[in-house]
N, C-alpha and C positions, 0 to 999 in steps of 0.2 A: 327846478328846483336847487336852491343850494344846501351843500352838504357839507356835514363836517369834515369831510376831506380835503375841500376846497378852501380851508382857514388857514390864515397868517399866523403867527405867532401871538397877536391880539385878539384873536377869536374871529375875528371879521372875515368874510369871503377875499379870496385873492382879489386884485385887482386885474390881474390878467387872467381869470376866469371869466370876469364879466367881460372884458376884451373879447376875449375867444367868443362867447352866446353874440355878442354883437356882430361881430365881422360873421357869424355863421347866417343872422337876420340879414344882414346886408346882402351877402352874398346870395341869400335866395330872392331880396328884392332886383339885386342888378340881373341876376341870371333869368328871371322873369323879363325885366324888360329888355332885355339883350337878346332873347331867345336861345340861349346857349351857354357857354361855360366864360367864366369870369375869373378873376383874381383881382386879390386885393393889393394895390400898390402904395397907398399911402392913407393915415390916419390922422387928422388933424384937430386941434380943437378940443382934444378929449377931457372932458371936464369931471373929475369925478366930486358928486355932490353931498351924496351922503352914504353911509356904509350899507354892505347887504349884510346881510345876516344868513345865521344857517335855519333852514325853515322858510326864510322867504322865498315866493316865487317871482324869479326874472321875467317881467314882460318886456320884449323888445319891440319898437313900434319903427318903422321906416318911414321915408320919403326921397322922393327922386329928386335933387333940386337942380341937377342940371345934367345935359346928355352932349357930350361932345362929340369928334368922329369915333373914337372909339374907347372913349372912356366917361363914366358915369361919376355925379358925386351923390353920395348918400348920405343922408341927415339922418341920423339916429337915435332915438331915446330910450332909455331904461329906466323903466318902473319897476318896483318891488311891491308885491302885495304881501305882507307884513302878515307873516306866522302862518302863512296859507289863505288865511279869511279875513285879515284885517283890512286896516285902509289901504291905499295906496299911494306910493310916494315917489316922487323922480329922484334917481340915484345919479345916472352918468348920461351923459350926451355926448354926441363926437359927428365929426363929417369924415366917412370912409369915403374913398376913392378908389373907383373898380374900372377895371381895363375888360373888355369882349377879347375873346381871344379864341383860335381855330384851335383843329386838332393838333397843331404841331406848336402851340404853344405861342403862335404870333398874334398881334394884337388883328382882331379885325373890327368892320364897322359895324355901329351899331344901328339897327334898323332903325329909319325913320320915322315911323310907323308903330304904333304900341300893339304888339302882338294880339291877336284876338284868343280871348280866352276858350276853352273847350268844355263847356259846364256838363 
């Protein structure tokens, strides 16, 4: 939920806060696909469509657009649930590039097979 401490001088939520939430969501999706640690190496085509306001709940949706040897392109959309209970409105979209890394921080191969879930 967007809070007053996250606002800019205009009273809207900082774009950097939204970017941070999207980076967290992208990292979760990429980490699941890579079955391990990942880092963000690029953010492309970031588009701020509508402002986010105090009291909005930010919902971030991800899809894996492409998997390379060690990198993944993650498409992210952020939607605001207005005033916690109101309508949903798309506010931001971007393409993030994540790289799978080993324990020493070096790139590693992303598994070709999607890891099985342990439900």
